[in-house]
Gaussian input, Z-matrix of N, CA and C with variables (Angstrom, degrees):
# hf/3-21g

backbone

0 1
 N
 C     1     B1
 C     2     B2     1     A1
 N     3     B3     2     A2     1     D1
 C     4     B4     3     A3     2     D2
 C     5     B5     4     A4     3     D3
 N     6     B6     5     A5     4     D4
 C     7     B7     6     A6     5     D5
 C     8     B8     7     A7     6     D6
 N     9     B9     8     A8     7     D7
 C    10    B10     9     A9     8     D8
 C    11    B11    10    A10     9     D9
 N    12    B12    11    A11    10    D10
 C    13    B13    12    A12    11    D11
 C    14    B14    13    A13    12    D12
 N    15    B15    14    A14    13    D13
 C    16    B16    15    A15    14    D14
 C    17    B17    16    A16    15    D15
 N    18    B18    17    A17    16    D16
 C    19    B19    18    A18    17    D17
 C    20    B20    19    A19    18    D18
 N    21    B21    20    A20    19    D19
 C    22    B22    21    A21    20    D20
 C    23    B23    22    A22    21    D21
 N    24    B24    23    A23    22    D22
 C    25    B25    24    A24    23    D23
 C    26    B26    25    A25    24    D24
 N    27    B27    26    A26    25    D25
 C    28    B28    27    A27    26    D26
 C    29    B29    28    A28    27    D27
 N    30    B30    29    A29    28    D28
 C    31    B31    30    A30    29    D29
 C    32    B32    31    A31    30    D30
 N    33    B33    32    A32    31    D31
 C    34    B34    33    A33    32    D32
 C    35    B35    34    A34    33    D33
 N    36    B36    35    A35    34    D34
 C    37    B37    36    A36    35    D35
 C    38    B38    37    A37    36    D36
 N    39    B39    38    A38    37    D37
 C    40    B40    39    A39    38    D38
 C    41    B41    40    A40    39    D39
 N    42    B42    41    A41    40    D40
 C    43    B43    42    A42    41    D41
 C    44    B44    43    A43    42    D42
 N    45    B45    44    A44    43    D43
 C    46    B46    45    A45    44    D44
 C    47    B47    46    A46    45    D45
 N    48    B48    47    A47    46    D46
 C    49    B49    48    A48    47    D47
 C    50    B50    49    A49    48    D48
 N    51    B51    50    A50    49    D49
 C    52    B52    51    A51    50    D50
 C    53    B53    52    A52    51    D51
 N    54    B54    53    A53    52    D52
 C    55    B55    54    A54    53    D53
 C    56    B56    55    A55    54    D54
 N    57    B57    56    A56    55    D55
 C    58    B58    57    A57    56    D56
 C    59    B59    58    A58    57    D57
 N    60    B60    59    A59    58    D58
 C    61    B61    60    A60    59    D59
 C    62    B62    61    A61    60    D60
 N    63    B63    62    A62    61    D61
 C    64    B64    63    A63    62    D62
 C    65    B65    64    A64    63    D63
 N    66    B66    65    A65    64    D64
 C    67    B67    66    A66    65    D65
 C    68    B68    67    A67    66    D66
 N    69    B69    68    A68    67    D67
 C    70    B70    69    A69    68    D68
 C    71    B71    70    A70    69    D69
 N    72    B72    71    A71    70    D70
 C    73    B73    72    A72    71    D71
 C    74    B74    73    A73    72    D72
 N    75    B75    74    A74    73    D73
 C    76    B76    75    A75    74    D74
 C    77    B77    76    A76    75    D75
 N    78    B78    77    A77    76    D76
 C    79    B79    78    A78    77    D77
 C    80    B80    79    A79    78    D78
 N    81    B81    80    A80    79    D79
 C    82    B82    81    A81    80    D80
 C    83    B83    82    A82    81    D81
 N    84    B84    83    A83    82    D82
 C    85    B85    84    A84    83    D83
 C    86    B86    85    A85    84    D84
 N    87    B87    86    A86    85    D85
 C    88    B88    87    A87    86    D86
 C    89    B89    88    A88    87    D87
 N    90    B90    89    A89    88    D88
 C    91    B91    90    A90    89    D89
 C    92    B92    91    A91    90    D90
 N    93    B93    92    A92    91    D91
 C    94    B94    93    A93    92    D92
 C    95    B95    94    A94    93    D93
 N    96    B96    95    A95    94    D94
 C    97    B97    96    A96    95    D95
 C    98    B98    97    A97    96    D96
 N    99    B99    98    A98    97    D97
 C   100   B100    99    A99    98    D98
 C   101   B101   100   A100    99    D99
 N   102   B102   101   A101   100   D100
 C   103   B103   102   A102   101   D101
 C   104   B104   103   A103   102   D102
 N   105   B105   104   A104   103   D103
 C   106   B106   105   A105   104   D104
 C   107   B107   106   A106   105   D105
 N   108   B108   107   A107   106   D106
 C   109   B109   108   A108   107   D107
 C   110   B110   109   A109   108   D108
 N   111   B111   110   A110   109   D109
 C   112   B112   111   A111   110   D110
 C   113   B113   112   A112   111   D111
 N   114   B114   113   A113   112   D112
 C   115   B115   114   A114   113   D113
 C   116   B116   115   A115   114   D114
 N   117   B117   116   A116   115   D115
 C   118   B118   117   A117   116   D116
 C   119   B119   118   A118   117   D117
 N   120   B120   119   A119   118   D118
 C   121   B121   120   A120   119   D119
 C   122   B122   121   A121   120   D120
 N   123   B123   122   A122   121   D121
 C   124   B124   123   A123   122   D122
 C   125   B125   124   A124   123   D123
 N   126   B126   125   A125   124   D124
 C   127   B127   126   A126   125   D125
 C   128   B128   127   A127   126   D126
 N   129   B129   128   A128   127   D127
 C   130   B130   129   A129   128   D128
 C   131   B131   130   A130   129   D129
 N   132   B132   131   A131   130   D130
 C   133   B133   132   A132   131   D131
 C   134   B134   133   A133   132   D132
 N   135   B135   134   A134   133   D133
 C   136   B136   135   A135   134   D134
 C   137   B137   136   A136   135   D135
 N   138   B138   137   A137   136   D136
 C   139   B139   138   A138   137   D137
 C   140   B140   139   A139   138   D138
 N   141   B141   140   A140   139   D139
 C   142   B142   141   A141   140   D140
 C   143   B143   142   A142   141   D141
 N   144   B144   143   A143   142   D142
 C   145   B145   144   A144   143   D143
 C   146   B146   145   A145   144   D144
 N   147   B147   146   A146   145   D145
 C   148   B148   147   A147   146   D146
 C   149   B149   148   A148   147   D147
 N   150   B150   149   A149   148   D148
 C   151   B151   150   A150   149   D149
 C   152   B152   151   A151   150   D150
 N   153   B153   152   A152   151   D151
 C   154   B154   153   A153   152   D152
 C   155   B155   154   A154   153   D153
 N   156   B156   155   A155   154   D154
 C   157   B157   156   A156   155   D155
 C   158   B158   157   A157   156   D156
 N   159   B159   158   A158   157   D157
 C   160   B160   159   A159   158   D158
 C   161   B161   160   A160   159   D159
 N   162   B162   161   A161   160   D160
 C   163   B163   162   A162   161   D161
 C   164   B164   163   A163   162   D162
 N   165   B165   164   A164   163   D163
 C   166   B166   165   A165   164   D164
 C   167   B167   166   A166   165   D165
 N   168   B168   167   A167   166   D166
 C   169   B169   168   A168   167   D167
 C   170   B170   169   A169   168   D168
 N   171   B171   170   A170   169   D169
 C   172   B172   171   A171   170   D170
 C   173   B173   172   A172   171   D171

   B1=1.4501
   B2=1.5274
   B3=1.2867
   B4=1.4581
   B5=1.5277
   B6=1.3052
   B7=1.4638
   B8=1.5223
   B9=1.3188
   B10=1.4567
   B11=1.5321
   B12=1.3188
   B13=1.4627
   B14=1.5247
   B15=1.3249
   B16=1.4585
   B17=1.5258
   B18=1.3200
   B19=1.4619
   B20=1.5260
   B21=1.3268
   B22=1.4661
   B23=1.5268
   B24=1.3156
   B25=1.4595
   B26=1.5290
   B27=1.3130
   B28=1.4641
   B29=1.5251
   B30=1.3206
   B31=1.4607
   B32=1.5249
   B33=1.3213
   B34=1.4623
   B35=1.5198
   B36=1.3165
   B37=1.4650
   B38=1.5276
   B39=1.3143
   B40=1.4636
   B41=1.5232
   B42=1.3196
   B43=1.4597
   B44=1.5209
   B45=1.3161
   B46=1.4647
   B47=1.5222
   B48=1.3284
   B49=1.4618
   B50=1.5229
   B51=1.3225
   B52=1.4597
   B53=1.5229
   B54=1.3202
   B55=1.4600
   B56=1.5225
   B57=1.3237
   B58=1.4622
   B59=1.5242
   B60=1.3127
   B61=1.4536
   B62=1.5242
   B63=1.3002
   B64=1.4704
   B65=1.5297
   B66=1.3427
   B67=1.4716
   B68=1.5235
   B69=1.3247
   B70=1.4610
   B71=1.5218
   B72=1.3150
   B73=1.4653
   B74=1.5235
   B75=1.3258
   B76=1.4606
   B77=1.5231
   B78=1.3237
   B79=1.4640
   B80=1.5111
   B81=1.3260
   B82=1.4591
   B83=1.5227
   B84=1.3185
   B85=1.4656
   B86=1.5280
   B87=1.3235
   B88=1.4576
   B89=1.5220
   B90=1.3285
   B91=1.4557
   B92=1.5307
   B93=1.3171
   B94=1.4645
   B95=1.5254
   B96=1.3223
   B97=1.4647
   B98=1.5262
   B99=1.3109
   B100=1.4590
   B101=1.5261
   B102=1.3229
   B103=1.4615
   B104=1.5241
   B105=1.3238
   B106=1.4689
   B107=1.5329
   B108=1.3244
   B109=1.4608
   B110=1.5210
   B111=1.3314
   B112=1.4614
   B113=1.5205
   B114=1.3077
   B115=1.4649
   B116=1.5252
   B117=1.3179
   B118=1.4654
   B119=1.5277
   B120=1.3289
   B121=1.4577
   B122=1.5325
   B123=1.3389
   B124=1.4605
   B125=1.5201
   B126=1.3162
   B127=1.4688
   B128=1.5354
   B129=1.3180
   B130=1.4628
   B131=1.5183
   B132=1.3305
   B133=1.4595
   B134=1.5250
   B135=1.3360
   B136=1.4561
   B137=1.5225
   B138=1.3118
   B139=1.4629
   B140=1.5192
   B141=1.3314
   B142=1.4604
   B143=1.5259
   B144=1.3266
   B145=1.4658
   B146=1.5279
   B147=1.3225
   B148=1.4600
   B149=1.5237
   B150=1.3177
   B151=1.4613
   B152=1.5234
   B153=1.3240
   B154=1.4571
   B155=1.5257
   B156=1.3260
   B157=1.4609
   B158=1.5275
   B159=1.3205
   B160=1.4590
   B161=1.5103
   B162=1.3293
   B163=1.4606
   B164=1.5218
   B165=1.3143
   B166=1.4632
   B167=1.5234
   B168=1.3311
   B169=1.4587
   B170=1.5150
   B171=1.3080
   B172=1.4639
   B173=1.5082
   A1=109.01
   A2=113.70
   A3=117.39
   A4=110.04
   A5=115.22
   A6=120.70
   A7=111.92
   A8=116.42
   A9=119.60
   A10=111.05
   A11=116.70
   A12=120.31
   A13=111.31
   A14=117.13
   A15=120.40
   A16=111.64
   A17=116.86
   A18=120.43
   A19=110.70
   A20=116.70
   A21=120.14
   A22=111.35
   A23=116.77
   A24=120.77
   A25=110.72
   A26=116.74
   A27=120.62
   A28=110.58
   A29=117.14
   A30=120.58
   A31=110.95
   A32=117.02
   A33=120.68
   A34=111.54
   A35=117.17
   A36=119.30
   A37=111.41
   A38=117.44
   A39=120.79
   A40=110.85
   A41=116.65
   A42=120.97
   A43=111.17
   A44=117.16
   A45=120.61
   A46=110.47
   A47=117.16
   A48=120.82
   A49=110.84
   A50=117.11
   A51=120.44
   A52=111.66
   A53=117.24
   A54=120.78
   A55=111.23
   A56=117.82
   A57=121.20
   A58=113.55
   A59=118.11
   A60=120.56
   A61=114.54
   A62=118.72
   A63=119.71
   A64=110.85
   A65=120.19
   A66=118.21
   A67=113.15
   A68=117.07
   A69=120.07
   A70=111.13
   A71=117.02
   A72=119.40
   A73=111.59
   A74=117.92
   A75=120.38
   A76=110.28
   A77=116.81
   A78=120.51
   A79=112.42
   A80=117.19
   A81=120.40
   A82=111.40
   A83=117.13
   A84=120.37
   A85=110.04
   A86=117.30
   A87=120.11
   A88=111.83
   A89=117.61
   A90=121.01
   A91=110.86
   A92=116.89
   A93=120.59
   A94=110.37
   A95=117.60
   A96=120.33
   A97=110.89
   A98=117.42
   A99=120.96
   A100=111.16
   A101=117.40
   A102=120.54
   A103=111.45
   A104=117.18
   A105=120.32
   A106=110.62
   A107=117.07
   A108=120.84
   A109=111.03
   A110=116.88
   A111=119.82
   A112=111.47
   A113=116.98
   A114=119.80
   A115=110.98
   A116=116.73
   A117=120.21
   A118=110.64
   A119=117.28
   A120=120.74
   A121=111.67
   A122=117.51
   A123=119.88
   A124=114.58
   A125=118.29
   A126=123.13
   A127=112.95
   A128=116.87
   A129=120.26
   A130=109.96
   A131=115.02
   A132=119.31
   A133=112.22
   A134=117.41
   A135=118.46
   A136=111.94
   A137=116.67
   A138=118.26
   A139=111.59
   A140=116.64
   A141=118.79
   A142=109.98
   A143=116.73
   A144=120.51
   A145=110.49
   A146=116.29
   A147=120.15
   A148=111.06
   A149=116.64
   A150=120.14
   A151=110.64
   A152=116.68
   A153=120.03
   A154=111.62
   A155=117.42
   A156=119.28
   A157=110.75
   A158=117.88
   A159=120.83
   A160=111.71
   A161=116.34
   A162=119.53
   A163=111.15
   A164=116.28
   A165=120.50
   A166=111.38
   A167=117.36
   A168=121.13
   A169=114.12
   A170=118.34
   A171=118.73
   A172=112.07
   D1=120.65
   D2=178.66
   D3=-98.29
   D4=174.20
   D5=-175.28
   D6=-67.59
   D7=-33.95
   D8=-179.62
   D9=-65.10
   D10=-43.20
   D11=178.07
   D12=-62.07
   D13=-43.89
   D14=179.99
   D15=-65.26
   D16=-37.77
   D17=177.74
   D18=-65.85
   D19=-41.86
   D20=177.72
   D21=-66.21
   D22=-38.20
   D23=178.20
   D24=-64.93
   D25=-41.80
   D26=178.38
   D27=-64.97
   D28=-42.49
   D29=178.14
   D30=-63.58
   D31=-42.35
   D32=179.93
   D33=-64.10
   D34=-43.08
   D35=-179.66
   D36=-67.03
   D37=-38.43
   D38=177.23
   D39=-66.12
   D40=-41.77
   D41=179.51
   D42=-64.14
   D43=-44.44
   D44=179.12
   D45=-63.43
   D46=-42.06
   D47=178.52
   D48=-58.85
   D49=-47.91
   D50=-179.23
   D51=-69.39
   D52=-34.58
   D53=-179.81
   D54=-66.40
   D55=-33.84
   D56=-177.06
   D57=-92.11
   D58=-50.37
   D59=-167.05
   D60=-86.00
   D61=-28.79
   D62=178.68
   D63=-67.59
   D64=-50.68
   D65=176.56
   D66=-63.76
   D67=-32.84
   D68=178.19
   D69=-63.38
   D70=-45.50
   D71=-179.32
   D72=-69.35
   D73=-36.75
   D74=177.62
   D75=-66.82
   D76=-40.72
   D77=177.89
   D78=-64.74
   D79=-38.39
   D80=178.74
   D81=-66.00
   D82=-34.78
   D83=178.15
   D84=-61.74
   D85=-47.09
   D86=-179.97
   D87=-67.67
   D88=-37.42
   D89=179.04
   D90=-64.49
   D91=-45.08
   D92=179.61
   D93=-66.16
   D94=-40.37
   D95=178.52
   D96=-63.27
   D97=-40.33
   D98=177.90
   D99=-65.20
   D100=-44.43
   D101=-179.83
   D102=-65.62
   D103=-40.40
   D104=178.15
   D105=-64.36
   D106=-39.82
   D107=178.75
   D108=-64.80
   D109=-43.58
   D110=177.68
   D111=-62.76
   D112=-36.36
   D113=178.60
   D114=-65.61
   D115=-43.52
   D116=-178.16
   D117=-68.50
   D118=-39.96
   D119=-175.15
   D120=-77.35
   D121=-46.81
   D122=-170.47
   D123=-97.71
   D124=-27.80
   D125=178.98
   D126=54.87
   D127=41.61
   D128=177.19
   D129=-93.54
   D130=161.97
   D131=-176.33
   D132=-65.75
   D133=-39.84
   D134=-178.02
   D135=-66.65
   D136=-27.66
   D137=178.68
   D138=-78.62
   D139=-19.90
   D140=174.98
   D141=-65.65
   D142=-36.51
   D143=175.68
   D144=-65.46
   D145=-36.68
   D146=177.86
   D147=-65.95
   D148=-32.33
   D149=179.55
   D150=-64.62
   D151=-35.83
   D152=178.07
   D153=-63.95
   D154=-35.41
   D155=177.47
   D156=-69.19
   D157=-26.34
   D158=175.26
   D159=-65.26
   D160=-35.28
   D161=176.48
   D162=-66.43
   D163=-32.17
   D164=179.95
   D165=-69.52
   D166=-44.22
   D167=-173.94
   D168=-86.66
   D169=-17.45
   D170=-177.51
   D171=-102.87

C-alpha cells in the first residue's frame, strides 16, 4: 500500500460519508419540523406518534 492509494481511500471514504449522511440529517430536520408543526396545528392522534419520533431525532 502506497501513500497515493491511502490518500485516495481516505478521500473516497470522506466523500461517501458526506454524500450519505449530510443529506440524511438535513432531510430528517425538515421531516421532524413538519411533523411537529402538524401536531401543533391539527392535534390529531396520528400526529402525536409523529411527535415522539421528533424526540428521537432531535
